[in-house]
C-alpha positions as a LaTeX table, in Angstrom:
\begin{tabular}{lrrr}
\hline
Residue & $x$ (\AA) & $y$ (\AA) & $z$ (\AA) \\
\hline
Met1 & $-7.78$ & $-44.37$ & 6.48 \\
Asn2 & $-5.38$ & $-44.80$ & 3.60 \\
Tyr3 & $-3.02$ & $-47.03$ & 5.55 \\
Leu4 & $-5.62$ & $-49.50$ & 6.82 \\
Pro5 & $-5.28$ & $-52.88$ & 5.19 \\
Ser6 & $-8.14$ & $-54.38$ & 3.27 \\
Thr7 & $-9.76$ & $-57.26$ & 5.14 \\
Gly8 & $-11.75$ & $-60.10$ & 3.79 \\
Ile9 & $-12.37$ & $-63.80$ & 3.92 \\
Gly10 & $-10.35$ & $-66.21$ & 1.94 \\
Tyr11 & $-10.53$ & $-69.97$ & 1.61 \\
Asn12 & $-7.64$ & $-72.32$ & 2.06 \\
Leu13 & $-7.05$ & $-75.47$ & 0.03 \\
Gln14 & $-9.26$ & $-77.50$ & 2.31 \\
Gly15 & $-12.15$ & $-75.07$ & 1.63 \\
Lys16 & $-12.19$ & $-73.63$ & 5.12 \\
Pro17 & $-12.68$ & $-69.90$ & 5.47 \\
Arg18 & $-9.92$ & $-67.81$ & 6.99 \\
Pro19 & $-9.48$ & $-64.06$ & 7.40 \\
Thr20 & $-7.24$ & $-62.25$ & 4.98 \\
Leu21 & $-5.45$ & $-58.94$ & 5.14 \\
Ser22 & $-4.01$ & $-57.22$ & 2.12 \\
Phe23 & $-1.98$ & $-54.12$ & 1.78 \\
Ser24 & $-1.91$ & $-52.29$ & $-1.50$ \\
Leu25 & 1.15 & $-50.24$ & $-2.42$ \\
Ser26 & $-1.04$ & $-48.03$ & $-4.57$ \\
Gln27 & $-2.91$ & $-46.99$ & $-1.42$ \\
Ile28 & 0.36 & $-45.88$ & 0.15 \\
Phe29 & 1.42 & $-44.02$ & $-2.98$ \\
Asn30 & $-2.00$ & $-42.36$ & $-3.30$ \\
Ala31 & $-1.90$ & $-41.28$ & 0.34 \\
Arg32 & 1.59 & $-39.82$ & $-0.14$ \\
Arg33 & 0.50 & $-38.04$ & $-3.32$ \\
Gln34 & $-2.54$ & $-36.58$ & $-1.52$ \\
Arg35 & $-0.38$ & $-35.40$ & 1.35 \\
Leu36 & 2.10 & $-33.75$ & $-1.02$ \\
Thr37 & $-0.72$ & $-32.14$ & $-2.99$ \\
Ile38 & $-2.23$ & $-30.69$ & 0.18 \\
Gln39 & 1.17 & $-29.37$ & 1.25 \\
Ala40 & 1.73 & $-27.80$ & $-2.18$ \\
Lys41 & $-1.70$ & $-26.14$ & $-2.07$ \\
Arg42 & $-0.97$ & $-24.82$ & 1.42 \\
Arg43 & 2.39 & $-23.39$ & 0.30 \\
Ser44 & 0.72 & $-21.86$ & $-2.76$ \\
Ile45 & $-1.93$ & $-20.16$ & $-0.63$ \\
Glu46 & 0.71 & $-18.89$ & 1.80 \\
Ala47 & 2.84 & $-17.54$ & $-1.07$ \\
Ala48 & $-0.18$ & $-15.80$ & $-2.61$ \\
His49 & $-0.97$ & $-14.13$ & 0.70 \\
Ile50 & 2.64 & $-13.09$ & 1.19 \\
Leu51 & 2.66 & $-11.52$ & $-2.29$ \\
Gln52 & $-0.62$ & $-9.75$ & $-1.57$ \\
Phe53 & 0.75 & $-8.46$ & 1.74 \\
Gln54 & 3.93 & $-7.21$ & 0.05 \\
Asp55 & 1.90 & $-5.49$ & $-2.67$ \\
Glu56 & $-0.34$ & $-3.77$ & $-0.12$ \\
His57 & 2.71 & $-2.79$ & 1.94 \\
Arg58 & 4.35 & $-1.28$ & $-1.16$ \\
Lys59 & 1.19 & 0.69 & $-1.95$ \\
Leu60 & 1.06 & 1.95 & 1.61 \\
Asp61 & 4.72 & 3.00 & 1.44 \\
Glu62 & 4.01 & 4.91 & $-1.78$ \\
Leu63 & 1.04 & 6.68 & $-0.21$ \\
Leu64 & 3.09 & 7.60 & 2.86 \\
Ala65 & 5.88 & 8.99 & 0.66 \\
Lys66 & 3.33 & 10.98 & $-1.32$ \\
Leu67 & 1.82 & 12.34 & 1.90 \\
Glu68 & 5.26 & 13.33 & 3.16 \\
Met69 & 5.98 & 15.17 & $-0.10$ \\
Met70 & 2.62 & 16.95 & 0.05 \\
Glu71 & 3.26 & 18.03 & 3.65 \\
Leu72 & 6.68 & 19.35 & 2.65 \\
Glu73 & 5.14 & 21.20 & $-0.29$ \\
Leu74 & 2.47 & 22.69 & 1.97 \\
Glu75 & 5.07 & 23.88 & 4.48 \\
Thr76 & 7.10 & 25.43 & 1.65 \\
Met77 & 4.00 & 27.20 & 0.35 \\
Arg78 & 3.24 & 28.54 & 3.85 \\
Arg79 & 6.77 & 29.91 & 4.15 \\
Leu80 & 6.52 & 31.49 & 0.71 \\
His81 & 3.22 & 33.06 & 1.71 \\
Glu82 & 4.83 & 34.49 & 4.86 \\
Ile83 & 7.67 & 35.92 & 2.78 \\
Asp84 & 5.22 & 37.39 & 0.26 \\
Ala85 & 3.15 & 38.90 & 3.07 \\
Ser86 & 6.29 & 40.48 & 4.57 \\
Leu87 & 7.33 & 41.84 & 1.17 \\
Tyr88 & 3.85 & 43.27 & 0.69 \\
Glu89 & 3.98 & 44.99 & 4.09 \\
Leu90 & 7.40 & 46.43 & 3.23 \\
Ala91 & 6.07 & 47.66 & $-0.12$ \\
Val92 & 3.09 & 49.32 & 1.60 \\
Leu93 & 5.39 & 50.99 & 4.14 \\
Tyr94 & 7.72 & 52.14 & 1.38 \\
Tyr95 & 4.79 & 53.52 & $-0.62$ \\
Glu96 & 3.40 & 55.32 & 2.43 \\
Ser97 & 6.81 & 56.80 & 3.20 \\
Cys98 & 7.20 & 57.96 & $-0.40$ \\
Val99 & 3.72 & 59.52 & $-0.54$ \\
Gly100 & 4.35 & 61.27 & 2.75 \\
Ser101 & 7.55 & 62.88 & 1.46 \\
Leu102 & 6.00 & 64.29 & $-1.74$ \\
Pro103 & 5.31 & 67.98 & $-2.04$ \\
Ala104 & 1.71 & 69.02 & $-1.36$ \\
Glu105 & 0.86 & 69.66 & $-5.03$ \\
Ala106 & 2.09 & 66.19 & $-6.07$ \\
Glu107 & 0.14 & 64.27 & $-3.42$ \\
Gly108 & $-3.11$ & 64.43 & $-5.34$ \\
Val109 & $-1.44$ & 63.19 & $-8.51$ \\
Phe110 & 0.06 & 60.07 & $-7.02$ \\
Ala111 & $-2.66$ & 59.32 & $-4.50$ \\
Glu112 & $-5.33$ & 58.74 & $-7.17$ \\
Pro113 & $-5.05$ & 55.86 & $-9.61$ \\
Val114 & $-4.48$ & 56.90 & $-13.17$ \\
Gly115 & $-6.81$ & 55.37 & $-15.71$ \\
Phe116 & $-5.97$ & 54.89 & $-19.32$ \\
Gly117 & $-8.82$ & 54.74 & $-21.54$ \\
\hline
\end{tabular}
């Protein structure tokens, strides 16, 4: 619509009507300015969405890294628990072997907990 010429009726020197067409350069410049403005707005919206996508992607990467670290920490804690359980079993076996090798009169002394009080 911006490039359509303006039409009208003009009169010649003899006073007879004749059709006129006029083209305004300002219409062309306004149309170009509108087109460039729309393109700039479109690029701005696209850039904003790209930035938002990159921000969300970065947050997701951080959460995934945190999850990976937590899983590694959990696995380490499980292994430590297994080691502690094995050490406890060894300590129990050692205690039982020591109590079993005590003389009969000493068994009662070490079998009962000693209270201080």
